[in-house]
N, C-alpha and C positions, 0 to 999 in steps of 0.2 A: 577573578571570582565571578561565577555565573550570577546574573541579576535577573530576577523575575520581572517581566514587563506587563503581562496580561494574565488575569485570573478570572475564570468563570466559576462561581460558587453556587452549587445546588440549583442550577438553571433547568427549568422545565418549560415546555412550549407545546401547545396543542392547536390544531386547526379543525374547526367543526367537530370537536369532540375527539378527534384522533390525536393521540399523543405522538409527537415527533421527536421530542427530547424529554428524557425521563431522568431528571435530577442529576445532571452531569456535573462533574468537577474536573477542571482542566486548568493548567497554567502553561504559559509560553514564556520562554526566556528571551532576553535581549540578544539580538544577533543570531537567533536560531532559525533554521529552516525546518518548519514543522508541517507535516502533511496529515490532513484528515482524509482517511481512506475508508471506503465502504461501498456497497451497492446502492442503487437508486432507492431513495426513501429511507436511508439509514439515519438521516439527521445531520449529515456533514455540511450541506449548504446552509441549512438553518443556523447551525453553529457559527459559520462564517458571517452570515448576515447579522447575527446578534453582536458579534465583535465589531462589525462595521457600523452598527447603529441603524441599519435598515429595518431591523425587527427588535422589539423589546420583549424580553422573556416574561412569561406569565408569572413566574416566581424565580427567585434567585437574584444574584447580583453579578455585575460585570465590573472589574477593576482594571484601570490602566495606570501603571506606575504607582499603585497603591491608592488611587483615587477612584471612588465609585462613579461610574459614567453611564448608568442606566438611562438617564434623562438627557444626556448630551447628544445632539443631533449629529448625523454623519459628517457634515462639513466642518464641524468644530472638533472632530477627533483627528489625532495625528496619524491618520490611516488613509491609504488610497487603495482602490480596487481595480483589478483587471478581470473582465469577464471573457467568456468564450468568443463573443462578438466584440471586436476591438473598438467599434464606434469611432473610427478615425474620420476627420473632417475632409471629405473628398475635394472641397474647393480650396483647401490650404495645402501648401507643400509640407515636406517633412519638418523643416525648421519651425514653421508656424504651428503645426500640430503639437510639437513638443512644447513650444513657448506659450501655448494658449493659456494655461493656468497661471503662468508667471505674469501675464499682462493684466490679470484681474487684481482688484484691491486686496492687499494683505490683511490678515486679521487685526493687525495693529493700525490699519487705516492708511498705510503707505504703499505706493507702488514701486516696483524695482525699476532702476534706470536701464536704458538700452544696453549699456556695456555689461551690466550684471546678467541680464537676460541672455545675451549672446554667449557670455562665458559659461553659464550653466548649461545651455543647450549644447554647445560644442563639447563640453565635458561628458554629457550624457551620450552624445553620438559616438564618442570614443569608447565609452564603457560598453555600449551595446554593439560595437563593431560595425557602425554605420558612418564612419568618418568619410566625408566627401559626398554624402547623400543629402545634405541639408536642403538643397533646392530641387530635389526630385519630386515629381508628382507622386503622391502616395498610391494612386491607382496603378502606377507602373511597377510597383514593388511586388515581390513574391510574397506568399503567405508568411514565410518565416521572417522576412524583412518587415512586413506590416506588424507582426507580433513584437518585433524589437522596438518599433516606433511607439507602440502602445505601452511597452514597458518603460521606455525613456520618458514618455509623457507622465506616467504615473510616479516616476522616481524623481523627476526634476524639481518637484516641490519639497523634496527631502523629508518624506514622511518617516515616522519611526517604524511603521509596519506597512507591508504591502500584502494585500489579500488577493489571491489568485483562484478564481472559480473555474476549474477545468479549462484553462486557457489554450491548451494544445489540442483540444478535441477536434478542431476543424482541419488539422494538418495531417498530411500523409505520414505513414510509419517512419520513413527515413528522416523526414524533416522533424518529426516529433522527437526522435532520438537525438538529433543535433541540438534541438532547442532545450532538451533536458540538460545537456552539458552546459549550454549557454546560460540557462537560468541559475544553475548552481554557481557558475563562475561570476555572474553579475551579483548574486547575493553575497558572495565572499568578498567581492571588490568593493561593494558599497557598505557592507556591515549592517544592512537594514534587515529587520526581522521579516521573514517570508512565512505566511500561512497559506498553504496550498491545498486545494480540494481536488480529489480525483477518485475515480473508481478503478484506475489502472494500477495494479500492484507493482508492475515493473517500474513505472514512473516513481512511485513512492520509495521503492528500495534504492533506486539510482540516485535520487537527489537529496533525500531527507537526512537531517540529523536525528529527528524524532518522528516516529510514525504513530498515529492514533487510529486504531481500527475500530469502526463503529458498525453497529447493526441494531435495528429496532429501537433507535433513539437512545441507545446505551453504549458507553465506551467499553469495548470488550478487552482491549489491551493497549498499553502505551509502552513504547520502548524504542531502542535503536533498530535500524533495519535488520541487523544481524540477530538481535534478540528476538524480534518478531518472527523471523524466518526459522531460526534454529530452536527456539523455545516457545512455541505457541501455547497459549493458556487453555484453549478449548478447540473443539472440532471445527467451529466456524472459522476461527483465525487460521488454523492449520490448512483448511481447504481454500480459503480466500487468498492466502499468501502463498502462491505457487501451487504445485500439484502435491497431493498427499494420499497415501494409502492409510486409511484409518480403520483399525480392527479392534475388536473386543479383546481384552487381556485380563489376567489376574496377577496382581503383584504379590509374589510369595514372600519376598523380603527385600531389603535394600539391594539393588543391583541384580535382581532376578525376577523376570516376568514370564508368564506363560501365555503363549499364542498357539492356537490350534492344537492344544494338548502337548505342546513341547515347551521346555523351559529355555529361555535365552538370557544371556548376560546383557545388562544395560548399565548406564551410568547414573540413573535416577534413583532417588531414595526419598524417605520421608512419608511413605504411605503406610497404612495399616496392613498387617499380615492378611493375605488373601483378599485384599480390597479389589473390587472390579474397577478396571481403568480403561481408558482409551489409549491405544498404542499407535503412534504416528511413525510411518516409515516413508521417507521421501523416495521418489522413483529413482533418483540418481544414486541412492545409497544401497541399492540392491544389486548384487553381483550374480550373473548367470553362470552356473556351473553344470557339470554333467549330473544327470539324475541321481546317480549313486553317491555323489559328493555333497548333495544339498540336503538340508534339514527338511525342506518342503519341496514337493514336486508338483508340477502343474502342466497344463497344456496351453500353448500359444494359440490364441483365438483371433488376434487382429494385429496388424502391423501398419504403422504410418511413418513414412520417411519424412524427417524434419530438416534434412540438409546435413547438419553435423552429426546427428544421431537418429535413432529409431525410437518411436513410442511403441512399445510392445504391450499388449494386453494379455495377461496370463490368468487362467482360471485355477485358483487354489481352493479346493473344498467348496466349490460353488460361489466363492467370493472372487471377483475379478480385480486384479492388481494392475497398476500401470508401472512399467519398468522402462527407464530411459537408458539406452545403451548404444555403443558404437558397433556392437556385434549383432549381426542379423541371425535370427532364429526363425525359420519359415513357419507359417501357420500349420498347426497340427503337431509341431514338435513337442516332445515331452522334455521339460527342462527341470533342473534343480536351482535353488537360490541360496545364496549365502548373505548373511547380514551381520556386520560387525557391531559390537556394543555401542559405538558412538553413532551408529545409524538408526538407533531405536530411541524414540522420545516418548515418555510416559506423561499422560495428562489425567487429571481427575475427571470423573464423569460430570456432564453438564446437561443443560436442556437441549444442547445441540448434538448430543451423543446419538449415534445411529442414523444421523441425517446426511452424513458426508463420507467420502472416502472409498465408495464402491464404484468401479468403472465399468459396470455392466452396460451402460448406455453407449460406451465407445465401440462395442462390437455390433456388427450387423446381425449376426446370428449368435445364439447362446447354445453352444454345444455342451450338453451335460457330460461330465466325466463319470465313468462307471463307478459303481460302488467299490469295486476292488481298488481303483485308483484313489478313491477318497478315504479308504480305510487307513487308519494310523498303523504304521508298522509296529510290531512287537519289539520294544526296546527295553533295555535295562535302565535303571535310574541314572547311571552315568552316561549312557548313550543319549538320553533324552535331555541332557544339559549341555548347552553350547557355551 
């Protein structure tokens, strides 16, 4: 059975009159890998510091295992923190860096004996895949190895929670991907709750059990990586988590939405008849077909080769879409598109509506399509329904 370990209740925080957290409610389960995700200034690091005890909320409460801990200092919380700068002791070897915290007096006033210290350090070295590195100079290690030493040092005291504030930011892309896998493996091996802060949506999707998307000091959505990606609640989440084409639509009835004057089948329901909505179509869910076979036709205005696929910008009715495909369509080509019902996601209008989802900035030039190409073809009611 899942056990709640941490809860933030109605927490708010402001700096110099600027609200950075606005009445947030959040809980974290025991043994969970939870990621706070959002752009700079969204409040994610402030949330992490409140949990760690480095900041005290202006209002609201923080509970740890059911006990209010607002006034408990960081060193008395069952929490350790890893920052982007690892702060390793360069005058100590790997073993002594990890053992440093164990040599200090325990909260109960007792120190660990040498045998226990050695046992714990060696256990950590094995967990972080650094067995045999115990007497290495930390300055001789790679960035990824130094990161593992920092993780081992934080975990050797056996905290209940490990806080990680963008710890992979200083690593190159390849090493970052390797460490994503390592962090998830370490979390599962130790059973310790990880609370991870990042602005990198790929990191969040790859590692997390739960993703918390934040913007403007407010939690926009909480869910599994799959839920966040496939069922975003508003335009900000849809745009921030991966690429999205977001267009205005009208919900005619359950399972029927109108886009650009054409009706499409979808899988969503629960909206009012003729309710204005935001329609999300992921670039990978759009199929390129011959102009005569597509419900919409447009002109390719830009192509970017990404290795496995192409990012293609297509102008539909003055709105530029991103399509990701393995098929090359040269610039200037007129194409049609096909969208299956499960490729269309409907969201209620929000304060973020109209702010995201147009890829005009991807193109160096904005070539206007003629009025003839923009005109909707005359179709019967049956032809206008897909």
